[in-house]
C-alpha positions in Angstrom: 119.8 -51.8 -1.1 121.2 -50.4 2.0 122.3 -53.3 3.4 124.1 -54.5 0.4 125.6 -51.0 -0.2 126.9 -51.3 3.2 128.5 -55.2 2.6 130.2 -54.1 -0.8 131.8 -51.3 1.3 133.0 -53.3 4.4 134.5 -55.8 1.5 136.1 -53.3 -0.4 137.7 -51.7 3.1 138.9 -55.5 3.6 140.7 -55.7 0.3 142.8 -51.9 0.8 143.8 -53.0 4.2 145.3 -56.2 2.8 146.4 -54.1 -0.4 144.0 -55.9 -3.2 142.3 -53.4 -4.9 139.6 -54.2 -7.6 138.0 -51.6 -10.4 135.3 -49.6 -8.8 136.6 -50.0 -5.2 137.6 -46.4 -4.8 134.1 -45.5 -5.9 132.8 -47.3 -3.3 135.5 -45.9 -0.4 134.7 -42.0 -2.0 130.6 -42.5 -1.3 130.1 -39.6 1.3 129.5 -41.1 5.1 126.9 -39.4 7.1 127.6 -37.0 9.3 127.8 -38.2 12.7 125.0 -36.5 15.2 125.1 -35.7 18.9 123.0 -37.4 21.1 119.8 -35.6 22.3 121.2 -35.7 25.9 124.4 -33.7 24.4 121.9 -31.1 23.1 119.1 -30.5 25.4 119.1 -29.1 29.1 118.4 -31.1 31.6 115.3 -31.2 33.7 115.1 -28.2 35.9 116.5 -29.4 40.2 117.6 -27.3 42.8 121.0 -28.4 43.9 120.8 -30.8 46.6 117.3 -31.3 46.3 116.1 -34.9 46.1 113.8 -36.1 43.3 110.6 -36.5 45.6 109.4 -34.1 48.2 108.1 -35.4 51.5 106.5 -31.8 52.4 104.7 -29.2 50.4 107.3 -26.5 49.3 107.1 -23.2 51.1 108.4 -21.2 48.5 107.5 -20.6 44.6 109.5 -22.7 41.8 112.2 -20.8 40.4 111.8 -20.9 36.4 115.1 -20.7 34.0 113.1 -18.4 31.3 114.3 -18.8 28.3 117.2 -21.6 27.4 117.1 -21.2 23.6 120.3 -18.8 23.5 121.9 -22.0 25.1 120.5 -24.9 22.4 119.7 -23.1 19.4 121.9 -24.2 16.7 122.8 -21.1 13.6 120.3 -23.0 11.6 117.5 -23.1 14.1 118.5 -19.5 15.0 118.3 -18.2 11.0 114.8 -20.2 11.1 113.2 -18.4 14.3 114.4 -15.0 12.7 112.3 -15.9 9.5 109.3 -17.0 11.6 109.7 -13.8 13.8 109.5 -11.8 10.4 106.8 -13.9 8.5 104.5 -12.8 11.8 105.1 -9.5 12.3 104.0 -9.1 8.0 101.3 -10.7 8.9 100.3 -8.9 11.9 101.0 -5.5 9.7 99.1 -6.9 6.4 96.1 -7.9 9.0 96.1 -4.3 10.2 95.5 -2.7 7.2 92.7 -5.7 6.6 90.8 -4.1 9.3 91.4 -0.5 8.4 89.9 -1.6 4.3 87.0 -3.1 6.1 85.8 -0.3 8.6 85.9 2.1 5.7 84.2 -0.6 3.3 81.9 -0.8 6.2 81.2 3.2 6.7 80.9 3.9 3.0 77.8 0.8 3.0 76.2 2.6 5.8 76.2 6.1 4.5 74.3 4.2 1.2 72.1 2.8 3.0 71.2 5.9 5.1 70.9 7.8 1.9 68.5 5.1 0.5 66.5 5.2 3.4 66.0 8.5 3.7 65.0 9.1 0.0 63.2 6.0 -0.5 61.6 5.1 2.6 58.8 6.4 5.1 59.5 7.4 8.3 59.6 4.3 10.9 56.7 3.3 13.4 59.0 4.4 16.4 59.2 7.8 14.9 56.0 7.8 14.5 55.1 7.2 17.7 57.2 9.5 19.2 55.6 12.6 17.0 52.1 11.3 18.5 53.5 11.3 21.9 55.0 14.7 21.6 52.0 16.5 20.8 49.9 18.2 23.0 46.9 16.0 24.1 43.2 16.9 24.3 42.1 17.6 28.3 40.3 15.2 29.6 37.2 16.3 31.3 36.9 15.7 34.9 34.1 13.3 35.8 31.2 15.7 37.7 30.5 14.3 41.0 28.1 11.8 41.3 24.8 12.4 43.5 25.6 10.0 46.1 28.7 11.7 47.0 27.9 14.0 50.8 25.0 12.2 50.9 25.9 8.6 52.1 28.6 8.5 55.5 30.7 5.8 53.5 31.3 5.2 49.7 29.2 2.6 47.8 30.5 -0.8 46.5 31.4 -0.2 43.0 32.7 -3.8 41.4 34.4 -2.1 38.7 36.3 1.0 40.4 37.0 -1.4 44.0 38.7 -4.4 42.3 41.1 -2.1 40.3 42.5 -1.9 43.9 45.8 -0.2 44.1 46.5 -0.6 40.5 47.8 2.6 38.8 48.1 3.6 35.4 51.9 3.3 34.3 53.3 5.4 32.3 56.0 4.1 30.3 59.0 6.3 28.8 59.5 5.0 25.1 62.7 6.7 24.7 64.0 5.1 28.1 63.1 1.8 27.8 64.1 1.8 23.7 67.5 2.8 25.1 67.8 0.3 28.0 67.1 -2.2 25.3 69.6 -1.2 23.3 72.2 -1.1 25.5 71.7 -4.4 27.0 71.2 -6.4 23.6 73.1 -4.8 21.2 76.6 -6.2 20.2 79.6 -3.9 20.3 79.7 -3.2 16.5 76.3 -2.2 15.1 76.5 -3.6 11.4 74.1 -0.8 9.3 74.3 -3.0 5.7 71.0 -4.0 5.3 68.0 -2.5 3.6 
């Protein structure tokens, strides 16, 4: 269709030059023509080069490459500038909206945590960890010291006892449950502790 329209337009121009006119030639010639566009090399900057430098390097560079920086001020059209300003406004608006949403989420999470704490305090019994801490904080009964056995003091050496001698240098290690729980919590906990479970 474009080809036929172009042919009709050329024929109308030829007739106009010869002085012959037919009905409809004015309409064909009055159709809008495409605005001339510039080639890309006219609207963009050439690649960065230092003056007097060859295209191919024959040795390692001793200096760092200097960058032009932002060149959009040279090449942007007014339409591009308006579009960039609109995009910057939308980005700032979305960022401000996201900050407001984050605050709402924090408030909701703290409210949920308070509700869970109230529920746990009123409905649930003491946790096993707390029970264990209470038991370990109670004063323990004194252990009776074993009486001296009859062989002690009579023999020049200690007789061999399988149960006592095989345990050798092993000692009973007393683990502090509070420090262990703190160490595990610091290593394996996430940054945000969500307390919205029941």
